[in-house]
C-alpha positions in Angstrom: 6.8 4.4 -9.6 7.9 4.5 -6.1 11.3 5.1 -4.3 13.3 2.1 -3.5 16.5 2.5 -1.4 19.1 -0.3 -1.3 21.6 -0.7 1.5 23.9 -3.4 2.9 26.2 -4.1 0.0 30.0 -4.2 0.5 33.3 -6.1 0.0 33.6 -9.7 1.2 35.9 -12.7 0.9 34.7 -15.7 -1.1 32.6 -17.9 1.1 31.4 -15.0 3.2 27.9 -13.5 3.5 26.0 -10.3 2.9 22.6 -9.2 3.5 21.5 -6.2 1.4 18.1 -4.7 2.0 15.7 -2.6 0.2 13.1 -0.2 1.8 10.2 1.6 0.2 8.3 4.2 1.9 4.5 4.4 1.5 1.4 2.3 2.0 1.5 0.2 -1.0 4.7 -2.0 -0.5 2.7 -5.0 0.6 0.5 -5.2 -2.6 3.5 -5.9 -4.9 5.9 -8.6 -5.7 9.6 -7.7 -5.3 12.7 -8.9 -6.9 16.5 -8.4 -7.0 18.5 -8.2 -10.2 22.3 -7.7 -10.6 24.4 -6.3 -13.3 28.1 -6.9 -13.7 30.4 -4.8 -15.9 29.8 -5.4 -19.5 27.0 -7.8 -18.9 23.2 -7.4 -19.0 21.0 -7.1 -16.1 20.2 -10.5 -14.6 17.3 -11.5 -12.5 18.3 -13.1 -9.3 15.3 -13.9 -7.0 11.8 -12.7 -6.6 9.1 -12.9 -4.1 5.3 -12.6 -4.0 3.4 -9.8 -2.2 2.8 -12.1 0.9 6.2 -13.7 0.8 4.6 -17.2 0.3 6.1 -17.6 -3.1 9.7 -17.2 -4.1 11.7 -18.0 -7.1 15.5 -18.2 -7.7 17.7 -18.6 -10.7 19.8 -21.8 -10.6 23.0 -20.1 -10.0 22.0 -18.8 -6.5 19.7 -21.7 -5.5 20.8 -22.9 -2.0 22.9 -19.9 -1.4 20.6 -16.8 -1.5 17.4 -16.3 0.3 14.9 -13.5 -0.5 12.5 -12.4 2.3 10.3 -9.5 3.1 8.9 -7.8 6.1 5.7 -5.9 5.0 5.4 -4.2 8.3 8.7 -2.5 7.7 8.2 -2.0 4.0 11.5 -3.9 3.4 12.8 -6.7 1.2 16.0 -8.6 2.1 18.5 -10.7 0.2 20.6 -13.0 2.4 23.6 -14.1 0.3 25.7 -16.9 1.6 28.7 -18.8 0.3 29.4 -15.9 -2.0 31.6 -16.5 -5.1 33.7 -14.0 -7.2 31.1 -14.3 -9.9 28.5 -12.9 -7.7 30.2 -9.5 -7.9 27.9 -6.9 -9.4 25.7 -4.0 -8.6 22.5 -5.3 -7.1 19.1 -3.7 -7.6 15.7 -4.3 -6.0 12.6 -3.7 -8.2 9.0 -3.7 -7.5 6.7 -5.9 -9.7 3.8 -4.6 -11.6 1.6 -7.1 -9.8 1.5 -8.9 -6.5 1.9 -12.3 -8.1 4.4 -12.2 -10.9 8.0 -12.5 -9.5 9.8 -14.7 -12.0 12.2 -12.3 -13.5 11.1 -10.7 -16.9 12.5 -7.2 -16.5 9.4 -5.6 -18.1 7.3 -6.9 -15.3 9.0 -4.6 -12.8 8.4 -1.0 -12.8 10.3 0.7 -10.2 14.0 0.2 -9.4 16.4 1.2 -6.7 19.8 3.0 -7.3 21.7 -0.1 -6.7 24.3 -1.4 -4.2 27.7 -2.7 -5.0 28.6 -6.3 -3.9 32.3 -7.3 -4.5 33.5 -10.8 -3.7 37.2 -11.1 -3.5 38.8 -14.5 -4.2 
């Protein structure tokens, strides 16, 4: 497992934007797919988007398509989640996660082996 550190959450009004990021020290970041998950109170952890090791492949759950964009900068060992047109139902703790491989980024929790501590995103109506 590796260390993942999220930042950039916060409180925003509905319709606003946030851009959490996730940094991972070390030399292996660029080898692995990355994903973002979220967990709201009383709910199971939910996959949101994933990205391949190179950034060429991305995948989004239907609820965030067209509003969220995942990207990565391998030179900075960082993955980003641009969140636009936020809705109150997007409120959750957001976690970044490292995939077990470079090419699986579709969302099964068991396919991710390292997790950040989470960053709170709250969208007020």
